C-alpha positions as CSV (number, residue, x, y, z in Angstrom):
1,M,52.7,111.8,79.9
2,T,54.7,108.9,77.9
3,L,54.5,107.0,81.6
4,L,50.5,107.1,81.8
5,C,50.4,105.9,77.8
6,A,52.5,102.8,79.5
7,A,50.3,102.4,82.6
8,T,47.3,102.5,80.7
9,R,48.2,100.3,78.3
10,L,49.7,98.1,81.1
11,T,45.9,97.8,82.7
12,A,44.5,97.3,79.4
13,N,46.6,93.9,79.1
14,R,45.6,92.9,82.4
15,L,41.9,92.9,81.9
16,A,42.9,91.3,78.1
17,A,44.2,88.2,80.4
18,P,43.1,85.2,79.4
19,A,40.2,84.1,82.7
20,L,41.2,80.4,82.9
21,C,45.0,80.5,83.6
22,T,47.2,78.9,87.3
23,T,48.1,81.9,89.4
24,T,52.2,81.0,88.5
25,T,51.1,81.5,84.7
26,Y,49.5,84.9,85.3
27,Q,52.6,86.6,87.5
28,R,54.8,85.2,84.3
29,W,52.7,86.9,81.8
30,V,52.3,90.2,84.0
31,H,56.1,90.3,84.4
32,T,56.3,89.5,80.7
33,T,54.0,92.3,79.6
34,R,55.2,94.8,82.2
35,L,58.8,94.4,80.4
36,L,57.3,95.1,76.8
37,N,55.7,97.9,77.8
38,L,58.3,99.7,79.8
39,K,60.6,99.0,76.2
40,Q,58.3,101.2,74.4
41,V,59.4,104.1,77.2
42,P,61.5,106.5,75.4
43,D,65.4,106.4,77.0
44,T,65.3,109.8,77.8
45,I,62.8,109.1,80.4
46,W,65.7,106.9,82.6
47,L,68.4,109.5,82.3
48,K,69.7,111.9,84.6
49,P,67.0,114.4,85.9
50,P,67.8,118.0,84.4
51,A,67.8,120.9,85.8
52,P,65.3,122.7,87.4
53,A,63.2,124.4,85.3
54,S,63.6,127.4,87.2
55,L,67.3,127.5,86.3
56,T,66.9,127.4,82.2
57,T,66.2,130.5,82.1
58,S,67.2,134.0,83.3
59,K,66.2,135.0,86.6
60,T,65.2,138.2,85.2
61,D,62.4,136.9,82.6
62,R,61.1,134.8,85.1
63,L,60.6,137.2,87.5
64,S,59.7,140.3,85.5
65,R,56.3,138.5,85.5
66,L,55.4,139.5,88.6
67,P,53.2,142.1,89.8
68,Q,54.9,144.5,92.1
69,D,52.4,147.1,92.2
70,T,51.1,147.1,96.1
71,E,53.4,145.8,99.5
72,D,52.3,142.2,99.2
73,D,53.0,142.0,95.7
74,M,56.8,142.5,96.7
75,E,56.7,140.6,99.4
76,V,55.9,137.2,97.3
77,F,58.0,138.7,94.9
78,R,61.1,139.1,97.2
79,S,60.3,135.3,98.9
80,L,60.1,133.8,95.4
81,E,63.6,135.3,94.9
82,S,64.8,133.9,97.3
83,L,63.5,130.7,97.1
84,D,65.0,130.5,93.6
85,E,68.4,131.3,95.0
86,C,68.6,128.1,97.7
87,V,67.2,126.1,95.0
88,R,70.3,127.0,92.7
89,D,72.3,126.4,95.4
90,L,71.2,123.0,96.5
91,Y,71.4,122.1,92.7
92,E,74.9,123.0,92.2
93,E,75.9,121.2,95.3
94,S,74.3,118.2,94.1
95,V,76.0,118.6,91.0
96,R,79.5,119.2,93.2
97,T,79.1,116.1,95.6
98,S,78.0,113.5,92.6
99,G,81.3,114.8,90.3
100,T,82.9,111.8,88.2
101,I,84.1,108.6,89.9
102,L,87.4,107.9,88.1
103,R,88.3,103.9,87.5
104,G,91.4,103.8,89.4
105,T,93.5,107.1,90.1
106,D,96.7,108.0,89.2
107,E,98.0,107.8,92.7
108,V,96.0,104.4,93.0
109,R,97.6,102.9,90.0
110,F,101.0,104.2,90.9
111,G,100.7,102.3,94.4
112,R,99.5,99.4,93.6
113,K,101.3,96.3,94.2
114,Y,99.7,93.4,93.3
115,I,100.4,92.2,89.7
116,G,98.4,89.0,89.5
117,M,99.9,85.4,88.6
118,V,103.3,85.2,87.6
119,S,104.5,83.2,84.9
120,M,108.3,82.1,84.5
121,P,109.7,82.4,80.8
122,L,108.9,79.6,78.8
123,P,112.9,79.4,77.7
124,I,113.7,78.7,81.5
125,V,111.0,76.7,81.7
126,A,112.2,74.3,78.9
127,A,115.4,74.3,80.2
128,I,114.5,73.3,83.7
129,D,112.5,70.5,82.2
130,R,115.4,69.3,80.8
131,Y,117.0,69.2,83.3
132,V,114.9,67.3,85.5
133,T,112.9,64.8,82.9
134,P,116.4,62.4,83.2
135,L,116.1,62.1,86.7
136,S,114.0,59.5,88.5
137,K,110.8,61.1,89.3
138,R,110.9,59.0,92.8
139,T,113.8,60.2,94.0
140,L,112.9,64.1,93.1
141,R,109.6,63.2,95.5
142,H,111.6,62.0,98.3
143,D,114.0,65.1,97.8
144,Y,111.5,67.4,97.8
145,L,110.0,66.5,100.7
146,R,113.2,66.3,102.5
147,I,113.5,70.4,101.4
148,A,110.0,70.7,102.6
149,D,110.6,69.3,106.1
150,S,113.5,71.3,106.5
151,L,111.8,74.4,105.5
152,R,108.9,73.1,107.9
153,S,111.4,72.7,110.7
154,T,112.5,76.3,110.7
155,G,108.9,77.8,109.5
156,Q,107.0,76.5,112.8
157,L,109.5,78.4,114.6
158,T,107.7,82.0,116.7
159,P,109.6,84.5,118.2
160,R,108.4,85.8,121.6
161,G,104.7,87.3,121.8
162,K,104.1,86.5,118.0
163,G,101.1,84.6,116.7
164,K,97.9,84.0,119.0
165,G,96.8,82.3,121.9
166,N,97.2,82.7,125.4
167,A,100.3,81.7,125.8
168,A,101.8,84.6,122.9
169,A,99.3,86.7,124.6
170,R,101.1,86.7,127.9
171,Q,104.4,86.7,126.5
172,R,103.3,90.2,125.1
173,R,102.0,91.5,128.3
174,Q,105.1,90.3,130.1
175,D,107.2,92.1,127.5
176,I,104.6,95.4,128.0
177,Y,104.0,95.3,131.8
178,G,106.8,93.0,133.2
179,E,104.3,91.1,135.1
180,E,106.4,88.5,135.8
181,E,109.4,90.5,137.3
182,E,106.2,91.8,139.3
183,D,105.8,88.1,140.7
184,E,109.2,87.6,141.5
185,A,109.4,90.7,143.2
186,L,105.8,89.8,145.4
187,G,107.1,86.1,145.9
188,L,104.1,85.0,144.2
189,S,103.9,81.9,141.3
190,S,101.5,82.3,138.3
191,S,98.9,80.0,138.2
192,R,98.2,80.1,134.8
193,S,101.7,78.6,133.7
194,T,101.4,75.8,136.1
195,P,98.7,73.4,135.3
196,M,96.6,71.9,138.2
197,L,97.2,67.8,137.9
198,L,95.4,64.9,139.2
199,P,97.2,61.8,141.2
200,G,99.5,59.8,138.8
201,E,98.1,62.2,135.8
202,R,100.6,63.7,133.3
203,V,100.5,66.6,131.0
204,E,103.2,67.8,128.0
205,V,104.1,71.5,129.1
206,I,105.1,73.2,125.6
207,A,107.1,76.3,126.1
208,S,104.9,79.7,125.6
209,G,105.2,81.0,122.1
210,V,106.5,77.8,120.7
211,R,104.2,75.6,118.8
212,P,104.6,72.0,118.8
213,A,106.7,70.3,116.3
214,P,105.3,69.5,113.1
215,D,106.0,65.6,111.8
216,S,108.3,64.4,109.1
217,L,106.8,64.1,105.6
218,V,109.6,61.6,105.1
219,N,109.4,59.4,108.4
220,P,105.4,59.9,109.2
221,G,104.8,60.1,112.9
222,T,108.4,61.6,114.0
223,P,108.7,65.2,115.3
224,L,110.9,67.7,113.4
225,K,113.7,69.4,114.8
226,P,115.4,72.5,113.3
227,H,117.5,71.9,111.0
228,T,119.1,72.8,107.4
229,L,120.2,70.9,104.3
230,E,123.2,71.0,102.5
231,Y,122.1,71.3,98.8
232,G,123.8,68.1,96.4
233,R,122.8,67.1,93.3
234,G,119.7,65.5,94.4
235,E,118.3,68.1,96.7
236,T,119.6,70.6,94.0
237,A,117.5,69.3,91.4
238,A,114.3,69.2,93.7
239,Y,114.4,72.3,94.4
240,L,115.1,73.6,91.0
241,A,112.0,71.4,89.9
242,A,109.3,72.3,92.9
243,C,110.6,75.8,94.6
244,T,112.2,77.5,91.7
245,P,108.2,78.5,90.6
246,G,107.6,80.5,94.0
247,T,110.5,82.3,94.7
248,Y,110.8,83.9,91.3
249,G,107.2,85.1,91.7
250,A,107.8,86.9,94.8
251,I,111.2,88.2,93.5
252,Y,109.5,89.3,90.3
253,N,106.9,91.1,92.5
254,I,110.0,93.0,94.3
255,L,112.1,94.0,91.1
256,A,108.7,95.2,89.7
257,E,107.5,97.2,92.2
258,L,111.2,98.8,92.4
259,L,111.0,99.5,88.8
260,Q,107.8,101.5,89.5
261,R,109.2,103.4,92.9
262,I,112.2,104.0,91.3
263,P,111.8,104.5,87.7
264,D,115.3,106.3,87.1
265,F,117.4,103.3,88.5
266,T,118.4,100.4,86.0
267,P,121.3,98.0,87.3
268,H,124.4,97.9,85.6
269,N,126.1,95.5,88.3
270,V,124.2,92.8,90.3
271,L,125.5,90.8,92.9
272,D,123.4,88.1,94.1
273,F,123.9,86.1,97.1
274,G,122.4,82.5,97.5
275,S,121.3,82.7,94.0
276,G,120.6,79.4,93.8
277,P,120.1,78.0,90.1
278,G,120.1,81.8,89.1
279,T,115.9,82.6,90.2
280,A,117.2,86.5,90.5
281,L,118.5,87.0,87.3
282,W,116.2,85.8,85.5
283,A,113.6,88.2,87.4
284,I,116.1,91.2,86.4
285,Q,116.1,90.2,83.1
286,E,112.4,90.1,82.9
287,V,111.8,93.6,84.6
288,W,114.4,95.4,82.8
289,P,113.9,93.6,79.2
290,T,115.8,95.9,77.2
291,Q,118.6,96.3,79.9
292,K,121.8,94.8,79.0
293,L,124.0,94.0,82.6
294,E,127.8,94.9,82.7
295,K,128.3,92.2,85.6
296,Y,126.3,89.3,87.3
297,Q,127.6,87.9,90.3
298,G,126.1,84.6,91.7
299,I,127.4,83.3,95.8
300,D,125.6,80.2,96.8
301,V,127.4,77.5,98.9
302,S,126.2,74.7,97.2
303,E,129.0,73.6,94.4
304,D,126.1,71.7,92.8
305,M,123.7,74.5,92.6
306,L,126.3,77.0,91.4
307,L,126.6,74.2,88.0
308,C,122.7,73.9,88.1
309,A,123.0,77.5,87.2
310,E,125.8,77.6,84.7
311,A,124.0,74.8,83.2
312,I,120.6,76.7,83.2
313,I,122.2,79.4,81.5
314,A,124.0,77.8,79.2
315,D,120.6,75.8,78.2
316,I,118.5,79.3,77.5
317,P,118.9,80.4,73.9
318,V,120.9,83.5,73.0
319,P,118.1,86.4,71.9
320,E,118.5,88.2,68.8
321,D,120.6,91.3,70.0
322,G,123.0,89.1,71.7
323,Q,124.0,87.9,75.5
324,R,122.1,90.1,78.0
325,V,124.7,89.7,80.7
326,R,128.4,90.5,79.0
327,D,129.9,88.6,82.2
328,I,128.6,86.4,84.4
329,K,130.6,84.8,87.1
330,F,129.8,82.5,90.2
331,M,131.9,82.1,93.8
332,R,131.4,79.9,96.6
333,Y,131.7,82.5,99.1
334,L,131.2,86.2,99.8
335,P,134.4,88.3,99.7
336,P,134.7,91.1,102.1
337,S,133.4,94.4,101.5
338,P,135.5,96.5,99.0
339,S,137.2,99.1,100.0
340,D,137.2,101.0,96.6
341,S,133.7,102.3,95.8
342,Q,134.2,101.4,92.0
343,E,134.2,97.9,93.0
344,R,130.6,97.7,94.5
345,H,127.5,97.0,93.0
346,D,124.5,98.9,92.1
347,L,122.1,96.3,93.0
348,V,122.6,93.5,95.7
349,V,119.8,91.0,95.8
350,S,119.9,88.5,99.0
351,A,116.5,86.2,98.8
352,F,115.7,83.7,101.0
353,V,119.3,83.1,103.1
354,L,119.5,85.2,106.0
355,S,116.8,82.2,107.5
356,E,119.3,79.3,105.8
357,L,122.1,81.0,108.6
358,P,122.9,79.3,111.5
359,S,123.0,82.4,114.1
360,D,122.0,85.9,114.8
361,S,125.9,86.9,115.0
362,M,126.2,85.5,111.3
363,R,123.6,87.7,110.4
364,K,124.4,90.7,111.5
365,T,128.3,89.9,109.5
366,T,126.4,89.3,106.6
367,V,124.1,91.7,106.6
368,E,127.1,94.2,106.9
369,T,129.4,92.6,104.4
370,L,126.4,92.9,101.7
371,W,125.8,96.5,102.7
372,G,129.2,97.3,102.1
373,H,129.1,95.3,98.5
374,T,126.3,97.8,97.6
375,A,126.8,101.6,95.8
376,D,123.0,102.4,95.6
377,T,120.0,99.6,96.9
378,L,119.9,96.8,98.1
379,V,117.3,94.1,98.4
380,L,116.8,91.3,100.9
381,V,113.8,89.0,101.2
382,D,112.9,86.0,102.7
383,R,110.1,83.7,103.7
384,G,106.8,85.5,105.3
385,T,107.0,83.0,108.7
386,P,107.1,85.5,112.1
387,D,110.6,84.2,112.5
388,S,112.0,84.9,108.8
389,A,110.0,88.8,109.2
390,R,112.1,89.1,112.4
391,M,114.9,88.7,110.6
392,I,114.5,91.1,108.0
393,S,113.1,93.5,110.2
394,E,116.2,93.4,112.3
395,A,118.3,93.3,109.3
396,R,116.9,96.2,108.0
397,D,117.3,98.3,111.5
398,Q,120.8,97.6,111.4
399,I,121.2,98.7,107.9
400,L,119.8,102.2,109.0
401,A,121.3,102.5,112.1
402,F,124.6,102.8,109.5
403,G,123.0,106.4,108.4
404,D,123.1,107.8,105.2
405,C,120.3,105.5,103.8
406,F,116.6,105.6,103.9
407,T,114.0,102.5,102.8
408,V,112.2,102.7,99.7
409,A,109.6,99.3,100.8
410,P,107.5,98.2,102.4
411,L,107.5,100.4,105.1
412,P,106.8,104.4,104.3
413,N,109.0,105.7,107.0
414,D,112.5,105.0,108.3
415,L,111.0,103.9,112.5
416,P,111.1,100.7,114.0
417,D,108.8,97.8,113.0
418,P,105.6,98.9,114.2
419,T,104.7,95.1,114.4
420,I,107.1,94.6,117.3
421,L,105.4,93.4,120.5
422,T,102.3,92.6,118.9
423,P,100.9,89.4,117.1
424,A,100.9,90.5,113.7
425,W,104.3,90.9,111.1
426,I,105.2,92.1,108.1
427,H,104.7,90.0,105.3
428,F,102.5,89.9,101.5
429,S,102.2,87.1,99.3
430,Q,102.3,86.4,95.7
431,R,100.6,83.7,93.2
432,S,102.6,81.9,91.1
433,Q,101.9,79.4,88.0
434,R,103.4,76.2,88.7
435,P,105.0,74.4,85.7
436,G,103.9,70.6,84.9
437,F,107.4,69.2,86.0
438,T,106.5,71.2,89.6
439,M,103.1,69.8,89.8
440,L,104.1,66.1,89.7
441,T,107.1,66.4,91.9
442,K,104.6,67.9,94.3
443,Q,101.9,65.4,93.3
444,S,99.5,68.6,93.2
445,K,96.8,68.6,90.5
446,S,96.1,72.9,91.6
447,N,98.8,75.0,88.9
448,V,99.0,77.6,91.1
449,E,100.7,78.2,94.4
450,D,100.8,81.3,96.5
451,L,103.8,81.9,98.4
452,R,104.5,84.6,101.8
453,Y,107.4,86.4,101.8
454,S,109.0,89.5,103.8
455,Y,111.3,91.8,102.4
456,A,112.9,94.9,102.8
457,I,114.2,97.3,100.1
458,L,117.2,100.1,101.2
459,R,118.9,102.3,99.6
460,R,122.1,104.8,99.7
461,G,121.1,108.3,100.2
462,S,118.8,110.9,102.6
463,R,115.1,110.1,101.9
464,P,113.2,112.0,99.4
465,S,111.3,114.9,100.4
466,M,108.4,116.6,98.4
467,S,110.6,120.1,98.7
468,S,113.5,119.0,96.2
469,L,110.5,118.5,93.6
470,P,109.3,122.3,92.0
471,E,106.1,123.3,92.4
472,Q,103.7,121.9,89.3
473,V,102.2,124.4,87.4
474,E,98.7,124.9,88.0
475,E,96.1,125.0,85.6
476,E,92.4,125.7,85.7
477,A,90.1,122.0,84.4
478,V,89.8,122.2,80.6
479,G,86.5,121.4,78.9
480,L,85.6,117.4,78.8
481,S,86.3,117.3,75.1
482,V,90.2,118.6,75.2
483,A,90.5,116.2,78.4
484,E,89.3,113.0,75.7
485,A,91.8,114.6,73.5
486,N,94.7,114.8,75.3
487,P,94.5,112.3,77.9
488,E,98.1,111.3,78.7
489,K,98.3,115.0,79.9
490,Y,94.7,115.6,81.8
491,L,92.3,113.5,83.3
492,P,88.9,112.4,82.7
493,T,87.7,115.6,84.9
494,G,89.5,117.7,82.9
495,E,92.4,118.5,85.7
496,L,96.2,118.1,85.2
497,R,97.9,115.2,85.5
498,K,100.6,114.4,88.0
499,T,103.9,113.8,86.3
500,T,105.5,109.9,87.4
501,Q,108.6,112.2,88.9
502,R,106.3,113.7,91.4
503,L,104.1,110.6,92.1
504,A,107.4,108.7,92.8
505,L,107.9,111.3,95.5
506,E,104.8,111.5,97.0
507,A,104.8,107.6,97.5
508,Y,107.0,107.8,100.5
509,H,104.2,109.3,102.2
510,W,101.6,107.2,101.7
511,P,100.6,104.3,104.4
512,R,101.0,100.7,103.0
513,I,98.1,98.2,103.5
514,I,99.7,95.4,105.9
515,L,97.0,92.7,106.1
516,P,94.2,91.8,103.5
517,P,91.5,94.8,103.2
518,M,88.0,93.7,104.8
519,K,85.3,94.7,102.2
520,R,81.6,95.3,103.7
521,K,78.5,96.2,102.9
522,G,78.6,100.1,102.5
523,H,82.3,100.3,103.8
524,V,86.0,99.3,103.4
525,V,88.2,98.6,106.8
526,I,92.0,98.1,106.0
527,D,94.9,98.2,108.5
528,V,97.8,100.2,107.2
529,S,101.3,101.1,108.2
530,T,101.5,104.9,108.6
531,V,104.2,107.2,108.0
532,N,104.5,108.4,111.9
533,G,105.5,104.6,112.5
534,K,102.0,103.2,113.8
535,V,99.7,100.6,112.7
536,E,95.8,102.0,112.3
537,R,92.4,100.5,111.1
538,W,91.2,102.9,108.7
539,T,87.4,103.0,107.4
540,F,86.3,104.0,104.0
541,T,82.6,104.4,103.5
542,K,80.5,105.5,100.5
543,T,78.6,108.8,102.2
544,H,82.4,109.6,103.2
545,N,83.8,109.8,99.9
546,K,82.6,107.7,96.5
547,Q,86.3,107.8,94.9
548,S,88.0,106.8,98.2
549,Y,85.5,103.9,99.0
550,R,85.7,102.8,95.1
551,D,89.9,102.6,95.5
552,A,89.1,100.9,98.9
553,R,87.3,98.2,97.5
554,K,89.8,97.4,94.5
555,A,92.8,97.8,97.0
556,S,95.1,94.9,97.5
557,W,97.2,93.6,100.6
558,G,100.8,95.3,99.8
559,D,99.1,98.5,98.1
560,L,100.0,101.7,99.0
561,F,97.0,104.0,99.5
562,P,96.9,107.5,99.2
563,H,93.6,108.4,100.3
564,T,92.4,110.3,103.9
565,P,89.9,107.5,105.9
566,K,86.6,108.6,107.5
567,S,87.6,107.1,110.3
568,I,90.8,106.3,112.4
569,A,90.9,103.5,114.9
570,V,93.9,101.6,116.5
571,R,93.5,97.9,117.4
572,P,93.9,97.0,121.0
573,H,97.5,95.1,120.9
574,F,98.6,97.9,118.7
575,A,97.8,100.7,120.9
576,A,99.4,98.5,123.8
577,A,102.9,98.6,122.0
578,E,102.7,101.9,121.5
579,Q,102.1,102.9,125.1
580,A,105.0,100.4,126.2
581,K,107.6,102.2,123.7
582,E,106.4,105.3,125.9
583,P,108.2,105.8,128.9
584,Q,106.0,105.7,131.8
585,A,105.6,105.3,135.3
586,K,104.8,101.5,135.9
587,K,101.3,100.8,137.2
588,N,100.2,98.3,139.6
589,R,98.9,94.7,138.1
590,K,95.1,95.2,139.8
591,V,95.1,99.0,138.2
592,R,95.8,97.6,134.6
593,R,93.8,94.6,134.6
594,S,90.8,97.1,135.5
595,E,91.8,99.4,133.0
596,A,91.8,96.3,130.5
597,K,88.4,95.2,131.4
598,L,86.8,99.0,131.2
599,S,88.5,99.4,127.7
600,E,86.7,95.8,126.2
């Protein structure tokens, strides 16, 4: 009735519109009039429609009014009774499917890796500023460009089969199917590897899978060759001013995840291999602010870097509760693995060091020594390039081969890296805030930067399982008033919340999002690394489950995602890699090509 009155007033006002007006003015006047009339409609009209009238009164009262004298009356009575039951079931089903959608479940909130932009503590920023201010800005800029050339020269290296392009795809086919061996056995030469040249024409042939060498920033026009730097006083100051904010953000993100995944872990004795200016120590003190370290041992081959770390630590004001670290010691070389377990360290961190070592054999020896120093947890961090990700993956496989250990992050299993023989690699990104001296050194107007990194967290012991946790006592859902009064115990829906200990154990079986989610209209597509060691593409839709769809739209790169998708697919290069790992008879090349065309 209210809507009918509003419509009547709208019609009357339209007839009372001024006769002399333009079309645009009239349309604007009609729109304003509609809004004014709609505001007069009571709010109860726009609320959720109430239950059908047949459900508001008892079944006996409604049906008892019907006549039941003749057989026809009884037939009508039975039909209406059946219809009443159908309407009641449909209403209950609609209430059940359109339940409350939470703004993030406890599982999704626990598995979130995204922490936003990271800023270094103000006392450390002030200490670095005082350290680099007296230095020449021109020299600082030149040394930074030399560091950037060094990182770019090794960061452009691409392992076999990684990346995009025909050359990398050809290498993957050779690794998976062995096409090159077949050609050699048949006495054939691949026409794709030898371009057709005209008389007198010359082309530069680049090895497949290797990018062209980038030009130097110090000497433009000169191709770079892979090399590393020895950090003297100038390089140390340039690294402190330009690279510290990004590396601090990545280490802080990883340690924050470690605290989230293992709430009962608190480091007392820390070994920092490749400490630099003490970046890991700053992050540890921020992640565990109330914890006082018994001992911190920093190791770096550069004497100037160690002197810089000591100067920064000495320049930071002492907190009111006293020194945060009782014993700080710096060394230039990594000591051998201790024979006594009492001399091991609770937490061992190696950040952005493995890619600086000159050979794979030295990396294996270093990783073995670091694991010998580890009493509980080992954290390996490096750059997010394909080559650095390969080094982290190989170091993880080497440690898992020792036994009596398991992977905490990023992979949810102890199986080999699922991105082997694929163009992808496991890496993540962290945004950090640039202080003023970093913007000045890099000559950048932006005060933020994104650093991509690869990492692995390993811990001694057997992998946790849900069987080690006592079953949580199931309680019936309580009323909404009780849930609102006890939000720490109950969800807004009235269900009992899971304990942090249970969530920490369940997180070891949740898949990891290894690429940025693709959020489309009506659905979300994410690529995850699953517990069974595969990379799958999951699709979440609004019609399948509103809660999982809402959480998928809010998911970020690197999160653990506990929901079940509507559909699962495997990307072609991941499927080919899985087939290559399985023992099977070698097919003819023509058969493989025909199958590939059919699959496309």
